[in-house]
Phi, psi and omega in degrees: 000157176277142179208155177262117190247133171264116180255336182211133179302135178086358181253155177297156174291148179249133177276115185230167171268119184237142177266151181231142184283183177264152183298133170282183185308323183244028183249159183231132174262124186239133171275117184290130177251331179202146179214124178283148177262105191256152179296335179298321176300321182297325178302321181283325177296320183276349177092007176295331174231149183257155179203144176302141180236155359286150182222144171271116185278183179103133182207009182235098195208165176215154181189197182238134179291124180261325182202154179226154177284170188294337183253006182288132182235346188270335178222166179222166180303134180096346178295143169272132186226154165253140177266162175219136186284349178249081176295154184232151180275325178096355183221005175277178184299314183292324177295315184287343177258015173085020181238052186299338178294343182262003182294132178233026181301133180290347185289348177274358178243165173280144180292159184302325182278351180280161174298136180293154177293328180235141178205162181255124176272155179279098181251026179086004180273166181284352178279336174068188183269151176158167180289151175245136179287135175275130186269121177050041175068007186231296187059069186266000172277056182205160182289339178223155173229142175239113189224164172293149182299335178271020173248013178208161180218139179285143179229170179295146189278353177269006178275124179298137184297320184295324176284322180299322181303321182297329179295334183296341178216285190299316183288316178298320180296312183290307181295318181296323180297327178286309190275326183258303186295312185255347176053058179295132181257155178305134178091347181283161182262143185225141170236136180237121180260114181102116185246045168278201183301314181292316180298318179295321177294325177296317177299315179299318179296321179295322178295317179297323181287349177091022177304138183285326180218130183234114184256120179261135183233125177200168179257359181248120186300320182296326178288326177292323175297319180294324181301325178296325178295335182267357175122002179295134177267336180219152176228149176232125176279108182298337179280346185258358180234152180279330186219106184290329178296315178298320180297320179292318180297318179292321182294323185262350182073035177146352180112174185254160175287323184222134172236151183226118178264114188242030179243309181102042180238150178301311184296318182284330175295317178294321179294326180298328178282320183294334184273005182281146167281173177300134181082003183279166182232127175260134181241119179265110180262325183295154181272098179286132184306144178303135179095347180280134180248142181259134180247130181229155178276122184303325183297334181294336180288343178294340176272017180057035173279148183231150172227137184211160174270163175221119181254115179053036174066027180048042193284156162242072200301329178297335176266315188292316187294315174300327178291322178293325173300314178298322177301316179296313183294336178270000178085012182267335183249124185267093178262333183301315184284348177288332184275112179279322175198157178251131188228170173266163181305323183294346181262011187299323182293326177293328177294322177291325176299320178292323176299318179299324180277352180069031187273326191234159175283307184201129166261144180236127174281126178248124181262144180292000000 
């Protein structure tokens, strides 16, 4: 099968022929139909986060089940599915206490001595034979995926694949951070820093949750225009103000109940905390580079302000993702405007170039 492979940090992905194994007892083979090009992949390409190489990237995807292992009970051949990068075991402490997104049980992966799910055959190329690392339990920049059954969920078949793929990461992360991580209540005020795919989904989630005021912050005018389509009531051009936290406090007369940092920068993470009213909660969604430290003023904690991380929207994805599909089909979730363009696998590097320039919300790879 064709796949986009990262062989060296800082280098473009290479389109190669990669072999894929057969499903083990609890594994599912999926034909990939669509895969979003996410900023998280870019972090690994640029080296902000490390990963074993060579690796087939991609982690935001949807497809059709082609085959299942002998013990699989959650999906069947022919099902349309959305994948999720955080598979869960279902019986560890975090799973049993309702935090399945935090599960790190090794049983959802193949053991070190087992045949890898992905490998390179010797087809006369200079890359030779050898195992390929599976990226975030999925590797969806490929024509097929081999995953644990708890890394996917069946959805209704009238849901378009390209929109469904977005739910697999950016939409689940953004909407989930609002509804699960921070528990936004009707009428409360929200600020979202960064209006890329995750930020726009966060804005949309705040609107669905009934937030009274939703402030979108970005440095790109076109993204601020897009934010209004997703439910923003106010926008702040980060390039036009010296201090975005101060601008939010002045706009709201004291700060917001909830802030969401959707970029992954030290300055914006710190600003997300500073813009809170007393009793407010800052949520860091963006992937801050390894080694970066956040500095906060201790006196601000006396106002019972909180700052916390949010991983994949604190999801219970087998329940949440089908519900988000229903939200889209009912016209409540705006996925159409999230897709900036649809591309082929061979165009993946140009999509990452656009991400670096901050030009688009989301490119989606569509497979035939």
